[in-house]
Structures are given as C-alpha cells and as structure tokens.
C-alpha positions in Angstrom: 4.1 7.9 86.1 1.1 10.1 85.5 -1.0 9.6 82.0 1.1 12.6 80.9 4.6 10.8 81.5 3.6 7.4 80.3 2.3 8.8 77.2 5.4 11.3 76.7 7.5 7.5 77.5 5.2 5.5 74.8 6.2 8.5 72.0 9.8 8.3 73.0 9.6 4.4 73.1 8.1 4.4 69.7 11.0 6.5 68.4 13.6 4.5 69.4 15.4 2.0 67.3 14.2 -0.8 69.0 10.8 -0.5 68.9 8.9 -3.4 67.2 6.3 -3.0 64.4 3.5 -0.4 65.9 -0.1 -1.1 66.4 -3.4 1.1 67.2 -3.7 1.4 70.7 -6.7 -1.1 72.0 -10.1 0.8 73.1 -9.8 1.6 76.9 -12.6 0.2 78.9 -13.6 3.5 80.6 -16.3 4.1 82.8 -17.5 6.9 84.8 -19.9 5.1 86.8 -20.7 2.1 88.6 -21.4 -1.5 86.5 -25.4 -0.7 87.9 -25.4 2.7 87.2 -27.1 4.2 84.3 -24.5 6.4 82.0 -25.8 10.2 83.1 -24.9 10.6 78.9 -25.8 8.4 76.1 -23.2 8.2 73.6 -25.8 8.9 70.6 -27.1 11.8 72.5 -23.3 13.1 73.3 -22.6 12.9 69.2 -26.4 14.4 68.9 -25.8 17.8 70.8 -21.8 18.1 70.1 -22.6 17.8 67.1 -24.2 21.7 67.0 -20.8 22.7 67.2 -19.5 23.5 63.8 -15.6 22.8 63.4 -13.1 23.8 60.6 -11.6 20.8 59.1 -8.2 20.0 58.9 -5.4 17.1 57.4 -2.7 16.2 59.6 0.0 14.6 57.6 3.8 13.4 58.9 6.5 12.2 56.5 7.4 8.7 55.7 10.5 7.1 57.3 11.4 3.6 57.0 10.6 2.8 60.7 6.7 4.5 60.2 5.9 1.5 58.0 2.6 0.6 59.5 2.6 -3.1 60.8 -1.0 -5.1 60.2 -3.2 -5.8 62.8 -5.8 -8.3 63.2 -9.2 -7.2 61.3 -7.1 -4.2 59.8 -5.5 -3.5 56.4 -2.3 -1.2 56.8 -1.7 2.2 54.9 0.9 1.2 52.3 4.3 1.5 53.8 5.7 3.1 51.1 3.4 6.3 51.6 3.3 9.2 53.9 1.0 9.1 56.8 -2.1 11.5 57.2 -5.6 12.0 58.2 -8.9 13.6 58.4 -9.1 15.7 61.6 -11.7 18.2 63.4 -10.5 18.6 66.6 -7.4 21.0 65.9 -6.8 23.6 67.9 -4.2 26.8 68.6 -3.0 26.2 72.4 -0.3 28.6 73.5 1.5 31.8 72.1 4.3 32.1 74.3 5.9 28.8 73.5 3.9 28.7 70.2 1.7 25.3 70.5 -1.1 23.9 68.8 -3.0 20.5 69.4 -5.1 17.9 67.9 -6.9 15.1 69.4 -6.9 11.2 67.4 -8.7 8.0 68.7 -6.7 5.7 70.5 -7.5 2.8 68.2 -6.3 5.2 65.3 -3.7 2.9 63.2 -2.5 6.3 61.4 -1.4 8.2 64.7 1.2 5.2 65.1 3.1 6.3 62.0 2.9 10.0 63.2 4.0 8.9 66.8 7.4 7.7 65.3 7.9 10.1 62.6 7.6 12.9 65.9 6.8 15.6 63.6 3.6 16.1 61.3 1.9 19.4 59.3 -1.2 20.6 60.4 -3.1 21.4 56.4 -6.0 23.5 56.7 -8.7 22.6 54.6 -10.9 24.9 52.0 -14.2 24.9 51.4 -13.6 23.4 48.0 -12.1 20.3 49.3 -14.0 18.2 51.1 -13.8 15.5 48.8 -9.9 15.5 49.5 -10.9 15.4 53.4 -13.3 12.3 52.6 -10.1 10.2 51.3 -8.4 10.8 54.1 -11.3 10.1 56.8 -10.9 6.2 55.0 -8.6 3.9 56.1 -6.8 0.9 54.2 -6.1 2.6 51.3 -3.5 4.9 49.4 -4.7 8.1 50.9 -2.2 10.4 49.0 -3.4 8.3 45.7 -3.6 12.0 42.9 -2.9 14.2 45.8 -0.4 17.3 45.2 1.9 18.0 48.0 5.1 19.3 48.7 7.5 18.9 52.0 6.7 21.4 55.0 9.9 23.2 55.7 10.9 21.9 58.6 9.5 18.2 59.1 9.1 17.2 55.2 5.8 16.2 56.4 3.0 16.4 53.6 1.7 20.1 52.4 -1.2 19.4 50.3 -2.0 22.1 47.7 -4.8 24.2 47.9 -4.8 24.7 51.5 -5.9 27.8 53.3 -3.1 27.3 55.7 -0.1 24.9 56.8 1.3 25.0 60.7 4.8 22.6 60.8 5.4 21.2 63.8 7.2 18.8 66.0 5.5 16.6 68.6 5.7 18.4 72.2 3.6 16.3 74.3 0.8 13.8 74.7 -1.6 13.2 76.9 -4.6 10.9 77.8 -8.1 12.1 77.2 -10.5 9.0 77.4 -10.4 7.3 74.4 -8.4 9.7 72.5 -5.3 11.1 72.9 -4.0 14.7 72.8 -1.6 15.8 71.0 0.5 18.8 71.8 2.8 20.1 68.6 5.6 23.1 68.8 5.1 24.8 66.2 8.3 25.4 64.1 6.8 27.0 60.9 3.5 28.0 59.0 1.8 29.7 56.3 -1.3 30.8 55.0 -2.8 31.3 50.9 -3.3 34.9 49.8 -6.8 34.2 48.8 -10.1 34.9 50.5 -11.3 31.4 49.9 -13.7 30.2 52.8 -12.7 27.4 54.8 -14.5 23.7 55.1 -16.6 23.2 58.6 -18.4 20.3 59.5 -21.8 21.0 61.0 -24.6 18.0 62.0 -22.5 15.4 60.5 -21.9 17.2 57.2 -19.9 19.6 55.0 -21.1 23.5 55.3 
C-alpha cells in the first residue's frame, strides 16, 4: 500500500467506532541526504526565502462530535472536548474544478488535525483584513479557540462558519496524502459562499500580516 493508500486508510480508521482516542502523529525522521552529507537547504534559509511568497489566511474548522474529543498527549494540553475544532491555515488552495476540490496542508504533529479527520468534514473560513486577532487566536493550542467567537453552522457539514469572513467553503474529506512533515488534505466541496462586501483579504508576508 502506497503513502496515499495508507493515509486514506488512516482517515477511515479514525472515523470508525473502534478507533482509540486520537493523538498527534509523531514528527517523522526525514532525510534527503546521507548522515555524512550537508543538507542542501537549511531550515532557516528555507523559511526566509519562502516567506517572500504572500499567502491568504484561513481558519479550518470542524464540528464537535462525541468521538472527536481530543485525548491528552504527553507534554501538551488538549483542546476543550466540548468545543469544535479549528486552526489557522496559510496553505489553503483551490485544486480542481471538475470535481470541485480544495486542499490544505497541516503539520503531522497538529493536535487539531486528528479531530478534523475523525469528523470527516471541515469548513474553510477565508479571513478578511481586519481579522488578524481572530487568526492569532486560532494559531495557539491548549486554549478554547472559540471563546467569544461568533459563528453559525455551515449548511452541509455543520462545521463552524465564522462571522465576518470573506468566504466559506464547506467540505468533506476526500483524500489525505503524505508530504514530508505535513499532510496534504483534499476536500470535496459540498457548499460555498462569499460576502457581498469589498473588504480586502488578510495576507501574510515575511512573518507579519499585511
């Protein structure tokens, strides 16, 4: 079974009734060169150069269900089991028109991703220029990210649809692929919508919001 098949099987297992409490995946030991060779690109330089690419910012959310409560992991504080799941995401993109697919990337050590995987659905909330603080709230772990946040339920998945965003995309998890120390999550679009205003999007560039 290839990486894609294993990832898809993992999602099916996470959604099964027999699955144990979910935990974050361990950080993989990845090397593209031998132990005695110099890495072709240093991590600091990689971050510095790629930071020149401005990205939009979104919050990916999933509904709370009884089987998505996050179990504690060593050295971490779980998200509140009585709240939905959500995290700030810079790696969202459109993927396909026919069928309508989108994608986002999430770190394999994310404590929120297992909850989204078990729900099997998610909503992408595209943030507006004035929602920097909202983004920061969803970028932390171990806190109630939804405290004081206004939202309703997306029409198909029931995932939190945050107020004041530029657009929302309601999805079902379609496939999951491995990508180094991240997972590439593909979603099938079930419903979507956009605001009627002309507010600018929230952008991230060189470590800060624009």
